[in-house]
N, C-alpha and C positions, 0 to 999 in steps of 0.2 A: 447303436441300432440304426441301422439306416433308414432315411426319412420315407415316410409310406406317401406314396402321391396317390390318389384317386385317377384314373383317367378319365373320369367324368369330365373333369377340367378341360377346357378348351383351352390348347397351350399356343393358343395367338397373341403376336407379339401384341403391343399398346400401338395401332396405328394413329394418325392425325385424326379421324373419323370420331374418336373419344373424346380428345380437346382441342379441336382444332382450332389452331391460333391464340393458345394459351399454355399454359403451365398446369401440368396433373400434380397434385400432392394430396397429401391426408389430413384428418384431422381425428384427433384422438377423443373419444367418450369414455373416461376413467371409470372404473365399477360398473359397467354398463353393459347389457344386452337386451337383444330382443324376447320377447314372451316367445313360449315353446310354440311350435308351428304355427307361429301367423305370419311368418315372410319365407317365401321361398328359397330354399338353400343348393346352392350348385356342388356341395360337397367338400369335405375333409381336403386342405393344404397341405399340409403337415404336421406331424404327428413324430415326437421323439423325444422319450425321457430325459431328464436331469441336463436339459442343456435351454440353453439361450433362443428362443422361436422367434421373438421380434421382427428382427433384421430381414431372416429368410423369409418368415411370411408377408413382409411388406413387399418383397422383389417378387414373389411367388404371387399375389395378387394383381402387382403392377403389369405383370404379363399377360393377365388375362382378360378379357373382354368381359366375360359375363362373372368376374369379381368385381361387386360395387361396395360392397362390406364385406368383412369379417371379423369375427369375432376371436380371442387369444384366450384361453383357459390356462392359466398358469399353476393350475394343481395336476390337470390330466396334461398338460403339455402336448396342448393343440390348438392349430387354427381351423379355423370352418367360413367356409365363403358363401355369402348371400348374394340373391342373382338381384335383387332392387333394395334401393336404401333407402334410408330413414326418410328422405322426404314423402313419399306416402305412406310409410310406418310410422311416424314421429310419436305416436299414444303408444305405440306396441312395445315402445324403450321402458324396461324398468330397472332397477339398481340390481346387482351383481356384487357376491360377492367373492368372485376369483376371477371375473373375466372382465376384459376391456374390449371395446369395438373400435374398428379401425374404419374410417369410410374416406373414399375415393371424394375428393373436390376437383373441380377446373378452374381455376384461376385465368379467365378469356381476358386476352389481349395484353397478356403480360410475357415478355419474352424472356426466355431460358436466360440469358443472362444477366438480365434484370434480378430475376428471381435469385441465381445463386449469388449474388451479391449481396442480397439483402440476407439471406439464410445459409448461404453456403451450401456446396455444393454434397456435402455429406448428410443435410439434415433428412431426418425419416419421414417427420410431420411436420407441418407448419402450424397447425390451431389445436386446440384444447377447445373442447364444447361443454357446457354443462346447461341441461335442459333446464327450464324455467326457473332460471336462476339472473341477475343481473346487477350491475354496480350502481347503488341508489347514491344520487347526487354529484356525480363525477363525471360530466359528459363536455368535452371540449368540442366538439363539433358535433352537428345531426344531420344527416343527411334522408331527403326524402324522396319517396319514389323509386326505390331499390327494387333490383329484380327478384332476387334472392337472397338467400343468407352468403352465397359464395361472393356474391357484388359486396356486399359490406365485407367479407374478410377481406379482400383483395383490396378493397380502399385501406381499412387499417393498416395492413401492409406496406401502400404505397405511399401515406399520408407523409407528407417534405413540413409540413408549418410545424410538426410535434412529431415526437414522438410517440406513437400509439401503442398502446403494450396490450389494449382490450376493448371490444365493441360488444354492441349487442345487438339482436337483431327482431324487431317487432315484424311476425310472420303476418298478421292482422294488417296491421298500420301500415307494411312495407317501409320503415323508418332505422335505421342502422344508425346508432350513436356508438362515436368512437372516444375513447380517453385516455389519459397519459397513465392513469391509475391501471390497477390490476387488484387480484382478489386477496393479493400478499403484501402490497402496497398500503392496501386499504381493506383490511378483512370485517370492519364493522359495517363498509356498506356492502357487502356483497350477503344480498339478500334473497330469498325465496318467494317467488312470487306461482302459487298454485294454477297449471292450465291456465297461464298466463301468455302461452303461444309465443313467448320471448325466449331467447337464448342467448347464454355468456360464451363469446369467443374470445376467447386469450392466446395472443401474438408469440408463439414460440420464437419468433425469428429477432424480438425486440430485444436490443442489449439491456443489460441488468439497468432497474433504476438510479443510477448516481453510483456512486462507489460505497457500495453496500459493505457492512459488517458482518461478516457471517462466521457462522459456528456449527459444530456438530453438535447434536443430542445423542446419545447412546444410551441404547438398551441392551440388555442380557439375554438372553436364549427367544432373543424374537429376527424374524426374518422379515424379508422384503413382501409387499403383497405384489407386485409383478417384475419379475426378472427380464429386465430389457437386454439386459449385456452381463456375460458371463466371463471374468478375466483372473488372472493367476497373480496372487498375493502372498509375500511372506507375514504381513501384520495386516491389522486392521488402519493402522495410519497410511500403508502405501494402498488399501481398497480405498482410505478416502482419498487420499493423492487421484485416484484413478477416476475416481467421482469427479472431481472438480474439474478435471482435464474432459471428459468426454464432450465429443462435438457432432456426435448424432443425434443427439436428444437433451435434455435440462435433465442432469442427471440431481435429484433431491434426497435420495436415499440410497442406502447399500447395506449390504450383508457379509459377515465374513466368517469364514468357518471351514477348518482344515485347508489353507492356501486356496480356498476358492471364494472370491470376490464378487457378490452379486449388485450390481448397478440397478436403480429404478429410477423411472421418470415420475414415481408416484410417493406422495407424503401423505400424512394424516389428513391433509386440508385438502387433496385431491379423491383421497377415498371414502373419507366423510367419517363421521365418527361410530356409525352405525355398522361400519364394518371393521371390527380389530384386525389387527397385523396377525400374521402367522405366527406360532410358536415353533422353535427348531434348538431344542437343547443343543449347548456350545458354542450358539452364534451369536455373532455381537451384531447388533443393527444401529445405524447412527442416521439420524437426520437431518440434516441441511435447514437451516434458519440464518436467514439474513435480516437484518433490522434494519431500520432507518433507509428503504433503500428511496425515499424523495429526502431533499433537506427543507423539510417542512419548518416552519419556525426558526430556520437556522443560518447559519451562511455556509459556503464553501470556503477552506484555507486547503492549506497543505501538509502534508506530513515528509520529512527528508529521512533517507537514509545512505548516509555518506559512503563514498566509495564500491556501490554496488550497481548492478543491471539486471533489467527485467528479461532472461533470456528466450523465455515463450512467447514475448509481446511483439504480436504487428506492429510495426513502426510505420509514422509519417512525418516525414522532414517539416520541420519549421523553418518556413522562407526568412532570414536573420537580415538586417540594416548590413547597407557596405561599407557604412563607415566607422562600425566597431566590431570587434572579434574577442573582447574579452568584456566582462560583465554583460552577461546575457539572460543573466536569470529571471529579472521581473518582464522582459522580452518574452521569453518561454512561457512562463508564469502567465502570462494575459492571452496568451495564443490560445493554451489550455479553455482557461478560461471563456471565450469565447466559442470553442468546441463544446462548452455546456457538457452535456451528460456523453459524449462522443469520445470525450477524452478523458478517460479514470484517472490519467496517471502520466507525465513525461518525465525525460530523463534527458542530463546535459554531459554531453563528453568537453571534457575541459582542454583536454589536448589538444583536439581538434575543432575546438570551438562550434560544435555543431549540438542542435536540440531537435526531438525527437519526441512526437506525440505516440501515445501507447493504448491500444485498443483494450487493454487489461490492465487489472490491479494484483496485487497481493494475495488478494482474497483466496484463500485453500492454494496457493502456490507458491508458499513461503521456500520450497523450497528450489523453485527456479531462478530464485534469487541467488548472484553471485558476485564474490568480490573482486571487484576490475580497478586498479587504479585510474583515477583522474574521469570516474564517471559521478555521477549520482543520482538514486532515484526519487521522484516527488510524486505521491500517491494525493490524491484530492481524499478530502474526510470533509465532513456534513458537523460540524458543532453546533449544537442549539442553547448555547445558555445564555444569559444577558453579558455574561463577561467578555466572549469572546470580543464584542462589542468595544468595549472601553476599554480590555488589556491587548487586545489581538490586532486591532485597527491599522491598516496598512503592513503588517506583515505578511512577506514575503513567504513564510511559512510558521504554523504555531508550535509544531513539536518535532524533534529528531528521535528518529527510533533506530535503536540496535538491536538486532535479534540477539539473542543468547548470553546476553550480559546484564548485570543486577546488583544494587551496591548490597554490602552488607546487612542480614536483617535487622540488626539493632539499627538500624538508620529509618528504618522504615517507623512511621509516627502511628501509623494507622491503617488498619485491614480491614476491606472490604467483601465480603464473600459472595456469589453468587450476581458478579455483576456480568450483565450478557455479551458486551462486546467491549473491543479496545478503545476504540471512541467513548463509552460509556466512561472508562477508566478516564479518560483524558476530561472529561469532563466535570468528573468528582474531584479531577486536580486543579481544573481552574475556579472551580465554586468553593475549593477548601477555605475559610475564615479564620481557622484557630491559628496555622501558621502557614508560611508563604512556602506552597508549595512546588518545589523547584522540578521534583522528577516521580515518576510514579514505574509502578512494575505493571504489566498485567500477564496472568497466565493464560494462554490458551487452551489450556485444556481442561485445569480447577475451575476457571473465571474467577482467580482471586486477584485484586487491584489491590496494591500498595501504595500508600502516601509516602512522600519525605521532602524534609525543609532540605536535603543534601541532594549534590548532584555528583558528576565525575569529575568536577572540577575541583569543589569546597572540601571534596573527600576522596582525592586519586586513588589512595592505597586501600579503600574498602570499596570500591570497583574494580570486579574480576567475571571471568567470564562463568558461566553458570553451566551445569551438569545437562539440563534442559534446551533444545532450539524452541521451546515452546514458550520463553518468554523474551519477554519485550520491556527494554528499558526505553522509556520514555521520558524525554528532558522537554520540560516547559520553556520555551522560547519567547514565551508570552510576559514572563517575570523581567523586573529589572535588577541591572547587574551595579556595583559600585565603580561610579563612572570614572575615580581616582585611580581603578584597577591600574598597577605597574605593568608596565611591557617589557617583555625580551626584545632585545635587537639582534638581528642578523645583517649583515651588510650583503651589497649587490645581489638580493633576492626580493621576492617579491609573494603572494599567496598562490599558489597554483589553484585555488580555487574560488577566485576573483568574483564576488556575486556584482558590485557596481566599480566602476570607473568612472570617478569624479575628475572633470575638467574642465570646471569653471570657474578658471584662476587661482586656483590652487595655489600658493605663493611661497609655504615654508614646510617643513616635515610637521612642525606643531598644528600648522594649521589642517593637515593630513588628521593628524592623531586627535584634533576635537572631532571632525567629520565623523570619526570609528566611533569617538564615545558618545555624538550625540546624533547617531546612524536609528532612525525609528523602523525600516524596513526588516531588518534581522539584528540580534545581538551579535555586533562588530566583533571577533574574536583576532583578529591581525589586520595589519596595512601596511603597506608600503608607498611610500613617496619616491618621485621619478620628478627631478629637480630640473632636468632638460626640459622636458615636457609640461614640465609645471601638473603633473598628472597622480591622482590618488587613487591606489588601489585597496576595497574594502572587501574583505572577506569574512564570514560566518564562520568559519573553519580555522583549527589551527592543530599542532600535533595533538593533542589529546582525542580530536574527533576525525582527524585524517590520518595518523600516525608521521612516518620519515618521509613521507611525499605533500608533506601539506606546502613545501614552498619551493618554488624557480630559479635558480640563479640568474642574475642579467647584471652587467654595468650599470653603475652609476645607481643605484634602488636602495635605497633602507629599505627593509621590511621588520615589523614590531608586530609579536604575538601579545595578546595579553594575558597576564598571569590569571592565575584561578580567583575569583573575586571573594571581597569579602561583604560580611553584612554591615548594616550601620557602625554597628557595635565591633568592628572589627578592630583586631589586636595593634596593629599600628595606627598611628595619629595621619592624619589624613597627606600631612606634609613629608610624613616617609614614603610615601609612595613615589613620590617626583624620583627616578630611580638613574634616568638616564636625560641628560639634557638632548635636545633638539636641532642646536644653532650646529651649521657645517662645522664650524671651527673644532667641535665636540669631537669628533670623531675618533682620534688619538685614543679616548678612554678605552676601548678596548686593548692597546699597548703601553698603557703607563704603566711605571715600577711602580711597585708597592707603597711609595710614599704617597702616592696621592691617594692610598685610602686614609678616608679621615677620619675612621672611627677603627678603633682593635676591633672591635668584636663583628664587623660586614662581614659577608659570606661572600663567597663567589659561584658561579655555577658557568661551566662550559655550553658555546654552543653548536651544536654538532652541525659537522658538513652535510648538510641534505639537500641532493640535488637529482634533479631528473627531468628528459627533455620536454619543449613545448613547441609544437611547429608554429604557433601562432607569433607573428611579428609584432613586438609592440610598439614599434616606430609606426606601425598604421595605425595607431590607437589615438584617439584625440581630438577628432574635428569639433566635436560636439557631445553635450554632457548625457551620459548614459541613462538619467531620470528622466528626461526628455526628448524625445519619448524613450520609454524603457525599454533599457536592455539587460541582459542577466550572463553570469559567468557560471565557472564549473566548480563543482564541490571535488572534495578531494578522496584518496583511497581510504579501504577499508583501515579500520583503528583496532590495532593490539597494544593491548598496555605494554608486552616486552620492549614494541618498537617503541612507544611516547617516551616510557620512561627505563631506559635502558641503560645498564650500569656504566656503559662504556662514556654514555651522554654527562654523566655526573663525573667524572674522574679528571683529575689534571695530567696535563703531558706526560708527566712521569707513571702514569700508568694507576697508581694510586691513589686514594683517595680515604685517610683513615680517621676511625670515626671510634664515640665512645658513648654507650649508650647511659642516656641521663635517669635517674630515680624515678621520674613522673612518665619515662615510658619514651620522649622525645629522642633525638637523638643530637647530640653536641658535636661540635667540628672538637678535630685532635689538635692539639700544637705542632704535629710535626708537620701541619704545613705552612710551610716559610714562604718569605716574598721571592726566592729562588724558584720554586714550584710556579708562583704565580707569572713570574718573569717570561718563562719557559714557555708557556701558555699562549698563544696568541689569539685564541677565544675567549678570552677571561671576559666577562660582561660584572663588573659591578654592581650588585644588586644590596637593597637594602633590607636588613631583615629576613631575605629568601634566600635560597641554594636552590640553582639550577633551576629556575624558574617554577619550582611547584612551592604552593604555600598550602599547609592542610589545617585542616578544623576539626575540633572534633574527634581526635585522631586516639583511638585506643588499641593499636595495632598496625605495623608495618609489614608490607611482603619484602623481602629480600633486595628487589629491585629496586626500592623508592630508599636506597640511601646514598647520600645522606639528607635529612633536615632539618629541621631547627629546634631549638632549646626554647620554649616558649618564655616571654618574659612575665611578670607578674600578675599583670591581666591577665582577665579569662579570657579565653576563645570564643568565637561566636559559632 
């Protein structure tokens, strides 16, 4: 059906006389309309059934000098123009069950390029207004003698000392009150004052109030109040994703039916409880809720996703110090901290030693996360529990997150239902007192949270890809690990994802290992010692988190990756963990004959040849310590269990490693592994009580890729 345009409307384009020396935009009044026959009308702008009219109606009104306000009836699919604004007819505004009002406003003295920089050039309206409402008790700045509501709105939009998310204008007193909060961050403070002549003004161009955790609540046989955009989608999940990506307005809900994706700027908060949502048989309605948008009574920390980048983010490069090209993590982190709410996330490219602040996080954008070797993504999160101060103090990041992975169900000790957000699940893990919570699972779809005392290193055989990408594996980085865990050594290599380069007179590999064990900024999983420069490279990643590209090769560097950790009652004595002597004259441990095996029951594991390119020159590193001032590095690529526990990495040079299953479910070494096999394998590392750098606890089953492992001694595993 072709649009019906009435000729009674003058088609003159908007000239500078309409908003001289300023920017014209719109403000929206949700579920509102004028009382019938109270405001002069210019006529119907547009009428077309079963389509989205919001953008077209705004553009048509923008072109008409006589159109100062228009209403959009979402049931009649019609928008009509009014000649006079609500300034003279404020008392004629009334609630409506199917209509929104859009009113032109002029932001005088504001340049178009400045407006576009704040709001973007696609923003359809800059403010939402609610008559006779205000935010009680959250005033960050008060401005007096304001000329009108438009001047108050402009003051909020251009405020530079803090992010102004809302304002209220007192028409009688000419007072404008600015706030960093809004009706969603402080819903209890959003109050009604009948006949108060005060208007609540919400800035639609303000960034989200911190790294929010957003979820969608869905209802069946329900549709949106206002269809502001109509898109094609093959599923409700795809429709939800389009809502998250909408740029022309803040999408707060969607409706999906028969491949029709209806996006709306309204939710039940904006339309009010007195106006129920429309019923539509077969439709799926989803409403977006973002919780804890401000970090009240909490602290900001970070959540790391190794080997990924957020492709939809707009990046801002971080200026890095000239004296160091590795170990940039803390430098990047502090840069994001200083940017406050303007930096919801940052990324590090370890190969190119580049750090970038991002303009958005993954909330609603998990599909934009792509696996990329040599890069890692850090998302700012707010944790509000007391344990965050005691357990996570000074940590570069508090949790590591892996999408689409989980532990076996038997390993989850506690299940919590209807947990509102991933952040809440992380807080439950930190607060758990019945057992040490090393990892958690959060299901975005079911809002289920599961807690475990195991993680992907203590139970590698029970860590696998999930059937759903809605599953989040969350690993607590604020728990302590056994400081005497053994290390697997690789010659002439260093961690590709180096987080700290310590150059303060590190005299030996033993001293470097101690720095790794004692490091308080993150759980140090691997280190490397560069004796010619007395440098110590520390990393929070290893082959478990970063896969085969977790190391880079370099001459005269010894790299050691920490093996999976034990509890305090681990199956081996503390003295048994000392598997590699770190003195330089012990390098020939890798090539010694089998008579150097001190015990006949010791096991061996190969060190895979893992190499990749890194453009950074290590020779330029080391003029000063990276901790003062802070610097950081990069983390490594997408982890795949098949790469971390590849059968090839468990084989001798003969290409085979026969095993026999033991009666208790473990795997013991076959007698066919002889000393000649060991001599031919130049990558052999002698490990007491371990095989191939893998230690498993509470094992009930093993995947085929995890062969072989050990036969437990008589003492119980933890």
